[in-house]
C-alpha positions as YAML, in Angstrom:
chain: A
units: angstrom
residues:
- id: 1
  name: MET
  ca: [23.08, 11.83, -6.39]
- id: 2
  name: ALA
  ca: [21.20, 8.75, -4.80]
- id: 3
  name: VAL
  ca: [17.48, 8.70, -5.52]
- id: 4
  name: ARG
  ca: [16.39, 9.19, -1.89]
- id: 5
  name: GLU
  ca: [18.67, 12.11, -1.37]
- id: 6
  name: ASP
  ca: [17.40, 13.64, -4.55]
- id: 7
  name: ILE
  ca: [13.82, 13.36, -3.36]
- id: 8
  name: LEU
  ca: [14.68, 15.04, -0.13]
- id: 9
  name: GLN
  ca: [16.22, 18.04, -1.86]
- id: 10
  name: GLY
  ca: [13.87, 20.97, -1.61]
- id: 11
  name: VAL
  ca: [11.08, 19.12, 0.43]
- id: 12
  name: LYS
  ca: [8.95, 21.81, 2.10]
- id: 13
  name: ARG
  ca: [5.81, 19.81, 2.96]
- id: 14
  name: VAL
  ca: [5.46, 16.20, 4.15]
- id: 15
  name: VAL
  ca: [2.35, 14.08, 5.07]
- id: 16
  name: VAL
  ca: [3.01, 11.55, 7.82]
- id: 17
  name: LYS
  ca: [0.51, 8.67, 8.26]
- id: 18
  name: ILE
  ca: [0.66, 6.84, 11.62]
- id: 19
  name: GLY
  ca: [-0.91, 3.49, 11.71]
- id: 20
  name: SER
  ca: [-3.02, 2.20, 14.63]
- id: 21
  name: SER
  ca: [-0.45, -0.69, 15.10]
- id: 22
  name: VAL
  ca: [2.41, 1.97, 15.62]
- id: 23
  name: ILE
  ca: [0.79, 3.83, 18.42]
- id: 24
  name: SER
  ca: [-0.71, 0.92, 20.23]
- id: 25
  name: ASN
  ca: [0.45, -0.81, 23.41]
- id: 26
  name: ARG
  ca: [1.35, -3.90, 21.59]
- id: 27
  name: ASP
  ca: [4.83, -3.95, 23.17]
- id: 28
  name: LYS
  ca: [3.34, -4.68, 26.55]
- id: 29
  name: GLY
  ca: [2.49, -8.40, 25.86]
- id: 30
  name: ARG
  ca: [-1.06, -7.84, 25.33]
- id: 31
  name: SER
  ca: [-3.24, -9.33, 22.49]
- id: 32
  name: PRO
  ca: [-4.20, -7.03, 19.62]
- id: 33
  name: LEU
  ca: [-7.84, -6.79, 20.82]
- id: 34
  name: GLU
  ca: [-6.69, -5.65, 24.29]
- id: 35
  name: CYS
  ca: [-4.37, -2.99, 22.94]
- id: 36
  name: GLY
  ca: [-5.10, 0.55, 23.79]
- id: 37
  name: LEU
  ca: [-3.50, 3.77, 22.81]
- id: 38
  name: SER
  ca: [0.20, 4.11, 23.83]
- id: 39
  name: ARG
  ca: [0.96, 7.63, 25.18]
- id: 40
  name: ASP
  ca: [4.56, 6.77, 24.94]
- id: 41
  name: TRP
  ca: [4.50, 6.30, 21.15]
- id: 42
  name: VAL
  ca: [2.33, 9.39, 20.65]
- id: 43
  name: ARG
  ca: [4.97, 11.36, 22.69]
- id: 44
  name: HIS
  ca: [7.59, 9.75, 20.58]
- id: 45
  name: TYR
  ca: [6.20, 10.93, 17.36]
- id: 46
  name: ALA
  ca: [5.48, 14.32, 18.72]
- id: 47
  name: ARG
  ca: [9.27, 14.64, 19.24]
- id: 48
  name: LYS
  ca: [10.11, 13.19, 15.74]
- id: 49
  name: ILE
  ca: [7.65, 15.55, 14.00]
- id: 50
  name: LYS
  ca: [9.22, 18.42, 15.85]
- id: 51
  name: THR
  ca: [12.59, 17.54, 14.29]
- id: 52
  name: ILE
  ca: [10.95, 17.61, 10.99]
- id: 53
  name: ARG
  ca: [9.51, 21.01, 11.61]
- id: 54
  name: ASP
  ca: [12.86, 22.24, 12.88]
- id: 55
  name: ARG
  ca: [14.16, 21.54, 9.29]
- id: 56
  name: GLY
  ca: [11.69, 24.04, 8.05]
- id: 57
  name: ILE
  ca: [9.18, 21.57, 6.70]
- id: 58
  name: ASP
  ca: [5.49, 21.71, 7.07]
- id: 59
  name: VAL
  ca: [3.93, 18.47, 8.46]
- id: 60
  name: VAL
  ca: [0.35, 17.22, 8.12]
- id: 61
  name: LEU
  ca: [-0.39, 14.25, 10.26]
- id: 62
  name: VAL
  ca: [-2.94, 11.55, 9.28]
- id: 63
  name: SER
  ca: [-3.47, 9.39, 12.34]
- id: 64
  name: SER
  ca: [-5.40, 6.16, 12.76]
- id: 65
  name: GLY
  ca: [-6.24, 4.86, 16.33]
- id: 66
  name: ALA
  ca: [-9.65, 6.44, 17.11]
- id: 67
  name: ILE
  ca: [-11.50, 3.06, 17.06]
- id: 68
  name: MET
  ca: [-8.63, 1.28, 18.88]
- id: 69
  name: ALA
  ca: [-8.57, 4.00, 21.60]
- id: 70
  name: GLY
  ca: [-12.43, 3.75, 21.88]
- id: 71
  name: ARG
  ca: [-12.22, -0.07, 22.26]
- id: 72
  name: GLU
  ca: [-10.14, 0.25, 25.27]
- id: 73
  name: ARG
  ca: [-12.35, 2.90, 26.91]
- id: 74
  name: LEU
  ca: [-15.56, 1.11, 26.24]
- id: 75
  name: GLU
  ca: [-14.09, -2.28, 27.08]
- id: 76
  name: PHE
  ca: [-14.85, -3.94, 23.74]
- id: 77
  name: ALA
  ca: [-12.56, -7.01, 23.49]
- id: 78
  name: ARG
  ca: [-14.11, -8.93, 20.75]
- id: 79
  name: ALA
  ca: [-13.38, -8.60, 17.13]
- id: 80
  name: ASP
  ca: [-16.80, -8.67, 15.47]
- id: 81
  name: LEU
  ca: [-18.17, -5.18, 16.46]
- id: 82
  name: THR
  ca: [-21.35, -3.90, 14.88]
- id: 83
  name: VAL
  ca: [-21.30, -0.74, 12.87]
- id: 84
  name: PRO
  ca: [-22.81, 1.26, 15.59]
- id: 85
  name: GLU
  ca: [-20.40, -0.07, 18.09]
- id: 86
  name: LYS
  ca: [-17.52, 0.77, 15.82]
- id: 87
  name: GLN
  ca: [-18.79, 4.38, 15.55]
- id: 88
  name: ALA
  ca: [-19.29, 4.59, 19.30]
- id: 89
  name: CYS
  ca: [-15.69, 3.65, 19.60]
- id: 90
  name: ALA
  ca: [-14.61, 6.24, 17.13]
- id: 91
  name: ALA
  ca: [-16.63, 8.87, 18.87]
- id: 92
  name: ILE
  ca: [-15.13, 8.40, 22.31]
- id: 93
  name: GLY
  ca: [-11.73, 7.26, 20.90]
- id: 94
  name: GLN
  ca: [-11.33, 10.35, 18.59]
- id: 95
  name: SER
  ca: [-11.48, 12.80, 21.45]
- id: 96
  name: PHE
  ca: [-9.13, 10.79, 23.56]
- id: 97
  name: LEU
  ca: [-6.68, 10.39, 20.66]
- id: 98
  name: MET
  ca: [-6.78, 14.12, 20.04]
- id: 99
  name: HIS
  ca: [-6.27, 14.96, 23.62]
- id: 100
  name: THR
  ca: [-3.27, 12.72, 23.85]
- id: 101
  name: TYR
  ca: [-1.77, 14.35, 20.65]
- id: 102
  name: GLU
  ca: [-2.45, 17.82, 21.96]
- id: 103
  name: LYS
  ca: [-0.69, 17.19, 25.33]
- id: 104
  name: ALA
  ca: [2.28, 15.58, 23.42]
- id: 105
  name: PHE
  ca: [2.78, 18.48, 21.04]
- id: 106
  name: GLU
  ca: [2.12, 21.03, 23.74]
- id: 107
  name: LYS
  ca: [5.25, 19.98, 25.39]
- id: 108
  name: LYS
  ca: [7.12, 20.72, 22.09]
- id: 109
  name: GLU
  ca: [5.25, 24.25, 21.89]
- id: 110
  name: LEU
  ca: [3.39, 23.25, 18.83]
- id: 111
  name: LYS
  ca: [-0.26, 23.59, 18.26]
- id: 112
  name: VAL
  ca: [-2.51, 20.89, 16.55]
- id: 113
  name: ALA
  ca: [-5.93, 21.09, 14.94]
- id: 114
  name: GLN
  ca: [-8.43, 18.26, 14.42]
- id: 115
  name: ILE
  ca: [-9.89, 17.77, 10.87]
- id: 116
  name: LEU
  ca: [-12.27, 15.02, 10.33]
- id: 117
  name: LEU
  ca: [-13.17, 14.21, 6.60]
- id: 118
  name: SER
  ca: [-15.56, 11.85, 4.81]
- id: 119
  name: HIS
  ca: [-15.78, 10.91, 1.14]
- id: 120
  name: ASP
  ca: [-18.81, 13.36, 0.87]
- id: 121
  name: ASP
  ca: [-16.25, 16.22, 1.86]
- id: 122
  name: LEU
  ca: [-13.63, 15.12, -0.81]
- id: 123
  name: GLY
  ca: [-16.08, 13.96, -3.48]
- id: 124
  name: ASN
  ca: [-17.63, 17.52, -3.72]
- id: 125
  name: ARG
  ca: [-15.28, 19.85, -5.59]
- id: 126
  name: LYS
  ca: [-16.18, 22.90, -3.56]
- id: 127
  name: ARG
  ca: [-15.69, 21.11, -0.21]
- id: 128
  name: TYR
  ca: [-12.53, 19.50, -1.36]
- id: 129
  name: LEU
  ca: [-11.18, 23.07, -2.12]
- id: 130
  name: ASN
  ca: [-12.45, 24.35, 1.26]
- id: 131
  name: ALA
  ca: [-10.64, 21.47, 3.01]
- id: 132
  name: LYS
  ca: [-7.51, 22.51, 1.12]
- id: 133
  name: HIS
  ca: [-7.78, 26.08, 2.14]
- id: 134
  name: THR
  ca: [-8.36, 25.18, 5.71]
- id: 135
  name: ILE
  ca: [-5.35, 23.11, 5.93]
- id: 136
  name: GLU
  ca: [-3.37, 25.75, 4.12]
- id: 137
  name: THR
  ca: [-4.31, 28.39, 6.63]
- id: 138
  name: LEU
  ca: [-3.39, 26.11, 9.54]
- id: 139
  name: LEU
  ca: [-0.05, 25.48, 8.04]
- id: 140
  name: GLU
  ca: [0.60, 29.16, 7.52]
- id: 141
  name: LYS
  ca: [-0.10, 29.70, 11.32]
- id: 142
  name: GLY
  ca: [2.28, 27.04, 12.19]
- id: 143
  name: VAL
  ca: [-0.30, 24.58, 13.28]
- id: 144
  name: ILE
  ca: [-0.10, 20.90, 12.69]
- id: 145
  name: PRO
  ca: [-3.27, 19.63, 11.17]
- id: 146
  name: ILE
  ca: [-4.20, 16.09, 12.44]
- id: 147
  name: ILE
  ca: [-6.61, 14.44, 10.10]
- id: 148
  name: ASN
  ca: [-8.66, 11.35, 10.45]
- id: 149
  name: GLU
  ca: [-11.79, 9.88, 8.74]
- id: 150
  name: ASN
  ca: [-14.99, 10.79, 10.50]
- id: 151
  name: ASP
  ca: [-15.73, 7.23, 11.50]
- id: 152
  name: SER
  ca: [-18.32, 8.16, 14.14]
- id: 153
  name: VAL
  ca: [-20.86, 9.12, 11.44]
- id: 154
  name: THR
  ca: [-19.75, 7.62, 8.16]
- id: 155
  name: VAL
  ca: [-21.03, 4.40, 6.68]
- id: 156
  name: GLU
  ca: [-19.48, 2.23, 4.03]
- id: 157
  name: GLU
  ca: [-21.13, 4.02, 1.07]
- id: 158
  name: ILE
  ca: [-19.44, 7.34, 2.04]
- id: 159
  name: LYS
  ca: [-16.18, 6.09, 3.56]
- id: 160
  name: ILE
  ca: [-12.90, 6.90, 1.92]
- id: 161
  name: GLY
  ca: [-12.03, 3.42, 2.98]
- id: 162
  name: ASP
  ca: [-8.90, 3.36, 5.10]
- id: 163
  name: ASN
  ca: [-6.39, 5.95, 6.36]
- id: 164
  name: ASP
  ca: [-3.74, 4.81, 3.87]
- id: 165
  name: SER
  ca: [-6.07, 6.00, 1.11]
- id: 166
  name: LEU
  ca: [-6.93, 9.09, 3.09]
- id: 167
  name: SER
  ca: [-3.22, 9.98, 3.58]
- id: 168
  name: ALA
  ca: [-2.59, 9.73, -0.23]
- id: 169
  name: THR
  ca: [-5.59, 11.92, -0.89]
- id: 170
  name: VAL
  ca: [-4.48, 14.45, 1.55]
- id: 171
  name: ALA
  ca: [-0.90, 14.40, 0.27]
- id: 172
  name: CYS
  ca: [-2.24, 15.22, -3.23]
- id: 173
  name: LEU
  ca: [-4.74, 17.80, -1.69]
- id: 174
  name: VAL
  ca: [-1.95, 19.84, -0.01]
- id: 175
  name: ASP
  ca: [0.68, 19.34, -2.72]
- id: 176
  name: ALA
  ca: [3.13, 17.56, -0.44]
- id: 177
  name: GLN
  ca: [6.51, 16.57, -1.68]
- id: 178
  name: LEU
  ca: [6.60, 13.31, 0.26]
- id: 179
  name: LEU
  ca: [4.18, 10.95, 2.02]
- id: 180
  name: ILE
  ca: [5.63, 8.71, 4.81]
- id: 181
  name: ILE
  ca: [3.44, 5.80, 5.95]
- id: 182
  name: LEU
  ca: [4.49, 4.46, 9.22]
- id: 183
  name: SER
  ca: [3.45, 0.84, 9.59]
- id: 184
  name: ASP
  ca: [4.50, -2.18, 11.82]
- id: 185
  name: VAL
  ca: [6.52, -3.80, 8.92]
- id: 186
  name: GLU
  ca: [9.71, -2.92, 7.16]
- id: 187
  name: GLY
  ca: [8.04, -2.26, 3.88]
- id: 188
  name: LEU
  ca: [6.96, -4.35, 0.78]
- id: 189
  name: TYR
  ca: [8.54, -7.75, 0.51]
- id: 190
  name: ASP
  ca: [8.78, -9.96, -2.59]
- id: 191
  name: ARG
  ca: [6.54, -12.49, -0.82]
- id: 192
  name: ASP
  ca: [5.02, -12.87, 2.74]
- id: 193
  name: PRO
  ca: [7.98, -12.57, 5.21]
- id: 194
  name: SER
  ca: [5.85, -14.21, 7.94]
- id: 195
  name: VAL
  ca: [5.62, -17.54, 6.22]
- id: 196
  name: LYS
  ca: [8.35, -20.05, 7.35]
- id: 197
  name: VAL
  ca: [11.11, -20.64, 4.66]
- id: 198
  name: LYS
  ca: [11.65, -24.24, 3.48]
- id: 199
  name: ALA
  ca: [15.11, -25.56, 3.19]
- id: 200
  name: GLY
  ca: [16.83, -24.29, 0.00]
- id: 201
  name: VAL
  ca: [14.45, -21.44, -0.54]
- id: 202
  name: GLU
  ca: [15.61, -17.77, -0.10]
- id: 203
  name: LYS
  ca: [14.16, -15.68, 2.48]
- id: 204
  name: ALA
  ca: [11.56, -12.95, 1.60]
- id: 205
  name: GLN
  ca: [13.48, -9.83, 0.26]
- id: 206
  name: LEU
  ca: [12.51, -6.30, 1.01]
- id: 207
  name: LEU
  ca: [11.81, -4.23, -2.17]
- id: 208
  name: SER
  ca: [13.63, -1.14, -1.79]
- id: 209
  name: HIS
  ca: [12.23, 0.86, -4.81]
- id: 210
  name: ILE
  ca: [8.97, 0.37, -6.79]
- id: 211
  name: SER
  ca: [8.87, 2.57, -9.98]
- id: 212
  name: LYS
  ca: [5.45, 1.14, -11.14]
- id: 213
  name: VAL
  ca: [2.48, -0.25, -9.31]
- id: 214
  name: ASN
  ca: [0.88, -2.91, -11.39]
- id: 215
  name: GLU
  ca: [-1.31, -6.02, -10.73]
- id: 216
  name: ASP
  ca: [1.76, -8.07, -9.88]
- id: 217
  name: ILE
  ca: [2.84, -5.58, -7.16]
- id: 218
  name: GLU
  ca: [-0.68, -5.43, -5.79]
- id: 219
  name: LYS
  ca: [-0.88, -9.23, -5.64]
- id: 220
  name: ILE
  ca: [2.52, -9.33, -3.77]
- id: 221
  name: ALA
  ca: [1.01, -6.93, -1.15]
- id: 222
  name: GLY
  ca: [-1.56, -9.44, -0.10]
- id: 223
  name: LYS
  ca: [-3.73, -8.62, 2.99]
- id: 224
  name: SER
  ca: [-3.27, -7.85, 6.54]
- id: 225
  name: ASN
  ca: [-3.94, -10.28, 9.33]
- id: 226
  name: ASN
  ca: [-3.59, -7.49, 12.02]
- id: 227
  name: HIS
  ca: [-6.79, -6.98, 13.96]
- id: 228
  name: LEU
  ca: [-5.86, -3.39, 14.58]
- id: 229
  name: THR
  ca: [-5.74, -2.32, 10.95]
- id: 230
  name: VAL
  ca: [-8.34, -1.80, 8.36]
- id: 231
  name: GLY
  ca: [-6.13, -2.42, 5.45]
- id: 232
  name: GLY
  ca: [-2.81, -3.98, 5.15]
- id: 233
  name: MET
  ca: [0.15, -3.67, 2.80]
- id: 234
  name: VAL
  ca: [-2.16, -3.72, -0.21]
- id: 235
  name: THR
  ca: [-3.89, -0.45, 0.93]
- id: 236
  name: LYS
  ca: [-0.43, 1.11, 1.17]
- id: 237
  name: VAL
  ca: [0.45, 0.08, -2.28]
- id: 238
  name: ARG
  ca: [-2.67, 1.50, -3.63]
- id: 239
  name: ALA
  ca: [-2.27, 4.68, -1.72]
- id: 240
  name: ALA
  ca: [1.35, 4.95, -3.22]
- id: 241
  name: LYS
  ca: [-0.15, 4.34, -6.60]
- id: 242
  name: LYS
  ca: [-2.27, 7.42, -6.11]
- id: 243
  name: THR
  ca: [0.61, 9.67, -4.99]
- id: 244
  name: MET
  ca: [2.79, 8.48, -7.87]
- id: 245
  name: SER
  ca: [0.21, 9.70, -10.39]
- id: 246
  name: PHE
  ca: [0.45, 13.13, -8.77]
- id: 247
  name: GLY
  ca: [4.24, 13.18, -8.81]
- id: 248
  name: ILE
  ca: [4.58, 12.55, -4.97]
- id: 249
  name: PRO
  ca: [7.00, 9.93, -3.75]
- id: 250
  name: THR
  ca: [5.69, 7.48, -0.84]
- id: 251
  name: LEU
  ca: [7.83, 5.74, 1.71]
- id: 252
  name: VAL
  ca: [6.35, 2.75, 3.57]
- id: 253
  name: VAL
  ca: [8.56, 2.14, 6.51]
- id: 254
  name: ASN
  ca: [8.52, 0.49, 9.97]
- id: 255
  name: GLY
  ca: [7.24, 2.97, 12.47]
- id: 256
  name: LEU
  ca: [8.29, 0.91, 15.41]
- id: 257
  name: ASP
  ca: [11.98, 1.60, 14.56]
- id: 258
  name: GLU
  ca: [12.68, 4.51, 16.80]
- id: 259
  name: LYS
  ca: [15.33, 5.87, 14.38]
- id: 260
  name: VAL
  ca: [13.31, 5.57, 11.28]
- id: 261
  name: ILE
  ca: [12.50, 9.44, 10.89]
- id: 262
  name: GLU
  ca: [16.23, 10.26, 11.27]
- id: 263
  name: ASN
  ca: [17.10, 7.56, 8.81]
- id: 264
  name: ILE
  ca: [14.71, 8.85, 6.25]
- id: 265
  name: PHE
  ca: [15.96, 12.43, 6.35]
- id: 266
  name: ALA
  ca: [19.55, 11.14, 6.22]
- id: 267
  name: GLY
  ca: [18.73, 9.60, 2.79]
- id: 268
  name: LYS
  ca: [19.28, 6.10, 4.13]
- id: 269
  name: GLU
  ca: [17.70, 3.04, 2.29]
- id: 270
  name: VAL
  ca: [14.88, 2.31, 4.70]
- id: 271
  name: GLY
  ca: [11.51, 0.80, 3.91]
- id: 272
  name: THR
  ca: [10.11, 0.70, 0.42]
- id: 273
  name: LEU
  ca: [10.09, 3.77, -1.83]
- id: 274
  name: PHE
  ca: [7.28, 4.22, -4.31]
- id: 275
  name: TRP
  ca: [8.50, 6.74, -6.99]
- id: 276
  name: SER
  ca: [8.33, 6.85, -10.71]
- id: 277
  name: GLY
  ca: [9.92, 10.31, -11.12]
- id: 278
  name: LYS
  ca: [7.13, 11.34, -13.53]
- id: 279
  name: GLY
  ca: [5.21, 14.56, -13.58]
- id: 280
  name: LYS
  ca: [1.80, 14.87, -12.07]
- id: 281
  name: ILE
  ca: [-1.78, 14.59, -13.43]
- id: 282
  name: ARG
  ca: [-3.36, 18.12, -13.25]
- id: 283
  name: ASP
  ca: [-5.15, 18.74, -9.93]
- id: 284
  name: ARG
  ca: [-8.69, 18.44, -11.18]
- id: 285
  name: LYS
  ca: [-8.03, 15.25, -13.15]
- id: 286
  name: HIS
  ca: [-6.38, 13.70, -10.15]
- id: 287
  name: TRP
  ca: [-9.52, 14.45, -8.18]
- id: 288
  name: ILE
  ca: [-11.60, 12.73, -10.77]
- id: 289
  name: ALA
  ca: [-9.18, 9.67, -10.93]
- id: 290
  name: HIS
  ca: [-8.56, 9.04, -7.31]
- id: 291
  name: THR
  ca: [-10.94, 11.01, -5.08]
- id: 292
  name: LEU
  ca: [-14.39, 10.45, -6.56]
- id: 293
  name: LYS
  ca: [-16.02, 6.99, -6.17]
- id: 294
  name: SER
  ca: [-17.09, 5.38, -9.41]
- id: 295
  name: ALA
  ca: [-20.82, 5.09, -9.71]
- id: 296
  name: GLY
  ca: [-20.82, 2.61, -12.74]
- id: 297
  name: THR
  ca: [-18.85, 1.28, -15.61]
- id: 298
  name: LEU
  ca: [-18.88, 1.71, -19.30]
- id: 299
  name: THR
  ca: [-17.52, -1.08, -21.56]
- id: 300
  name: LEU
  ca: [-15.99, 0.25, -24.78]
- id: 301
  name: ASP
  ca: [-15.40, -1.39, -28.09]
- id: 302
  name: THR
  ca: [-11.97, -1.70, -29.82]
- id: 303
  name: GLY
  ca: [-12.36, 1.44, -31.76]
- id: 304
  name: ALA
  ca: [-13.33, 3.59, -28.87]
- id: 305
  name: ARG
  ca: [-10.44, 2.24, -26.85]
- id: 306
  name: LYS
  ca: [-8.15, 3.20, -29.57]
- id: 307
  name: ALA
  ca: [-9.52, 6.52, -30.03]
- id: 308
  name: LEU
  ca: [-9.13, 7.34, -26.27]
- id: 309
  name: LEU
  ca: [-5.59, 5.80, -25.71]
- id: 310
  name: GLU
  ca: [-3.98, 6.54, -28.99]
- id: 311
  name: ARG
  ca: [-5.68, 9.64, -30.47]
- id: 312
  name: GLY
  ca: [-6.71, 11.50, -27.31]
- id: 313
  name: LYS
  ca: [-10.26, 11.70, -28.28]
- id: 314
  name: SER
  ca: [-13.52, 11.92, -26.20]
- id: 315
  name: LEU
  ca: [-15.85, 8.96, -25.67]
- id: 316
  name: LEU
  ca: [-18.85, 8.92, -27.99]
- id: 317
  name: PRO
  ca: [-21.97, 6.87, -27.72]
- id: 318
  name: ALA
  ca: [-21.10, 4.82, -30.80]
- id: 319
  name: GLY
  ca: [-18.16, 3.24, -28.93]
- id: 320
  name: LEU
  ca: [-20.21, 1.91, -25.92]
- id: 321
  name: LEU
  ca: [-20.85, -1.74, -25.71]
- id: 322
  name: LYS
  ca: [-22.31, -2.12, -22.17]
- id: 323
  name: VAL
  ca: [-23.54, 0.03, -19.23]
- id: 324
  name: THR
  ca: [-23.33, -1.05, -15.66]
- id: 325
  name: GLY
  ca: [-24.60, 0.43, -12.52]
- id: 326
  name: SER
  ca: [-27.10, 3.30, -11.73]
- id: 327
  name: PHE
  ca: [-25.71, 6.71, -12.05]
- id: 328
  name: GLU
  ca: [-26.65, 10.41, -12.95]
- id: 329
  name: PHE
  ca: [-25.27, 13.14, -15.03]
- id: 330
  name: GLY
  ca: [-21.98, 14.40, -13.72]
- id: 331
  name: ASN
  ca: [-21.11, 11.13, -11.75]
- id: 332
  name: ALA
  ca: [-17.74, 9.44, -12.04]
- id: 333
  name: VAL
  ca: [-17.69, 6.26, -14.08]
- id: 334
  name: THR
  ca: [-15.03, 3.70, -14.84]
- id: 335
  name: LEU
  ca: [-14.09, 2.81, -18.44]
- id: 336
  name: LEU
  ca: [-13.41, -0.73, -19.29]
- id: 337
  name: ASP
  ca: [-12.16, -2.39, -22.54]
- id: 338
  name: GLU
  ca: [-13.77, -5.60, -23.95]
- id: 339
  name: LEU
  ca: [-11.56, -7.77, -21.66]
- id: 340
  name: GLY
  ca: [-12.71, -5.92, -18.58]
- id: 341
  name: LYS
  ca: [-9.51, -4.11, -17.92]
- id: 342
  name: GLU
  ca: [-9.84, -0.57, -16.54]
- id: 343
  name: ILE
  ca: [-8.42, 2.01, -18.96]
- id: 344
  name: GLY
  ca: [-9.75, 5.18, -17.38]
- id: 345
  name: ARG
  ca: [-12.27, 7.24, -15.37]
- id: 346
  name: GLY
  ca: [-14.38, 10.27, -16.15]
- id: 347
  name: LEU
  ca: [-17.32, 12.34, -15.54]
- id: 348
  name: VAL
  ca: [-20.32, 11.19, -17.43]
- id: 349
  name: ASN
  ca: [-22.73, 13.56, -19.55]
- id: 350
  name: TYR
  ca: [-25.73, 11.08, -19.28]
- id: 351
  name: ASN
  ca: [-27.47, 9.14, -16.75]
- id: 352
  name: SER
  ca: [-27.38, 5.33, -16.86]
- id: 353
  name: ARG
  ca: [-30.88, 5.10, -18.23]
- id: 354
  name: ASP
  ca: [-30.26, 7.34, -21.18]
- id: 355
  name: LEU
  ca: [-27.03, 5.61, -21.95]
- id: 356
  name: GLU
  ca: [-28.90, 2.28, -22.18]
- id: 357
  name: ASN
  ca: [-30.94, 3.76, -25.01]
- id: 358
  name: ILE
  ca: [-28.19, 5.54, -26.96]
- id: 359
  name: LYS
  ca: [-25.21, 3.03, -26.58]
- id: 360
  name: GLY
  ca: [-23.76, 2.11, -29.90]
- id: 361
  name: LEU
  ca: [-25.69, 4.79, -31.79]
- id: 362
  name: LYS
  ca: [-24.14, 7.24, -34.21]
- id: 363
  name: THR
  ca: [-23.99, 10.90, -33.24]
- id: 364
  name: SER
  ca: [-26.91, 11.86, -35.58]
- id: 365
  name: ALA
  ca: [-29.18, 9.16, -34.17]
- id: 366
  name: VAL
  ca: [-28.46, 10.25, -30.71]
- id: 367
  name: ARG
  ca: [-29.21, 13.91, -31.53]
- id: 368
  name: SER
  ca: [-32.53, 12.92, -32.89]
- id: 369
  name: LEU
  ca: [-33.47, 10.75, -29.96]
- id: 370
  name: MET
  ca: [-32.27, 13.03, -27.18]
- id: 371
  name: GLY
  ca: [-33.38, 16.45, -28.50]
- id: 372
  name: LYS
  ca: [-32.59, 19.10, -25.94]
- id: 373
  name: SER
  ca: [-30.78, 16.64, -23.68]
- id: 374
  name: PHE
  ca: [-28.25, 15.83, -26.51]
- id: 375
  name: TYR
  ca: [-24.48, 15.88, -25.65]
- id: 376
  name: GLU
  ca: [-22.05, 14.79, -28.36]
- id: 377
  name: GLU
  ca: [-19.79, 13.24, -25.94]
- id: 378
  name: VAL
  ca: [-20.61, 10.54, -23.24]
- id: 379
  name: VAL
  ca: [-17.34, 11.52, -21.49]
- id: 380
  name: HIS
  ca: [-15.51, 14.72, -22.66]
- id: 381
  name: ARG
  ca: [-11.70, 14.57, -22.92]
- id: 382
  name: ASP
  ca: [-11.46, 17.33, -20.50]
- id: 383
  name: ASP
  ca: [-13.29, 15.27, -17.82]
- id: 384
  name: LEU
  ca: [-11.43, 12.07, -18.73]
- id: 385
  name: VAL
  ca: [-8.27, 10.41, -17.16]
- id: 386
  name: ILE
  ca: [-6.61, 7.60, -18.94]
- id: 387
  name: PHE
  ca: [-4.62, 5.21, -16.70]
...
């Protein structure tokens, strides 16, 4: 059985991410900054999502477009909006976006619900689980959750970052079996397809299947030049990296192809499939690795690196070379080797000030120095994810 057909076997829940460029009025000859929300494209995807639902598959929708829709309604045409202006656009645009979706799905006899999330919601374990339970309840009632980042109030420090990342987090949150990212390009190419090809040089080739996301793949992804989007192909690749670690395949496809949903569920080779076929990281460890924001970095010596990677040990103070950043007990930190390469992430048992004092010390010396505040491990194995 072909890989794509195999993935579709038994799919019961799908997350669909719709990018701003897919539901904009770009096809009407207007510049990107003049683009507003396209009701036609919203209605189109209401129909397509209805066909997925008719297959007995739950659908969770992650939709961009609030700021784009707000730009049009507030008549902001320039590119360099201030943070308050962007938040104002999001505030007015989000209600208009949801109204448009609600009307479109209502014609298909489907109910929708709005869920706005911030990193604060997903970074707190209790609120993370509350969000999960809310979405599960909506799906049980046959409602389509429409999720967006709460752009009207969030600032950079608490932003998830982009809706590609949000869609990956949501896919893991709801235990989806497939993430579909609808973009304005066919998928990931081996080089920028927009660059003119010189004589004797082959055209850029679409990469049909990526089994591992490494630095080379992220470099190929590059950055977006589209004024409508927050990210670009690189954010989609990083989103796929998240879902792959949780055992969820991701498809990045051209959402402007009106037949793309049918082609996906027919098992056709469309877009780029990110899929390693490996089992998932346990739910809590995925939350540590991909949902929490890192508050600092710990640089490990060679011995500590080997203990973690090869022997499955916890991180002890003796293996610490360098502490960077300001963080508190229980924060997430990134673990680096001596070359600066990220090897993992975990929840730390000391604040940064104490770690500066105990780094490199033997356990007995740390016990004497810290007294009642003593922890044997800087990061316990149960709170550690190795990449």
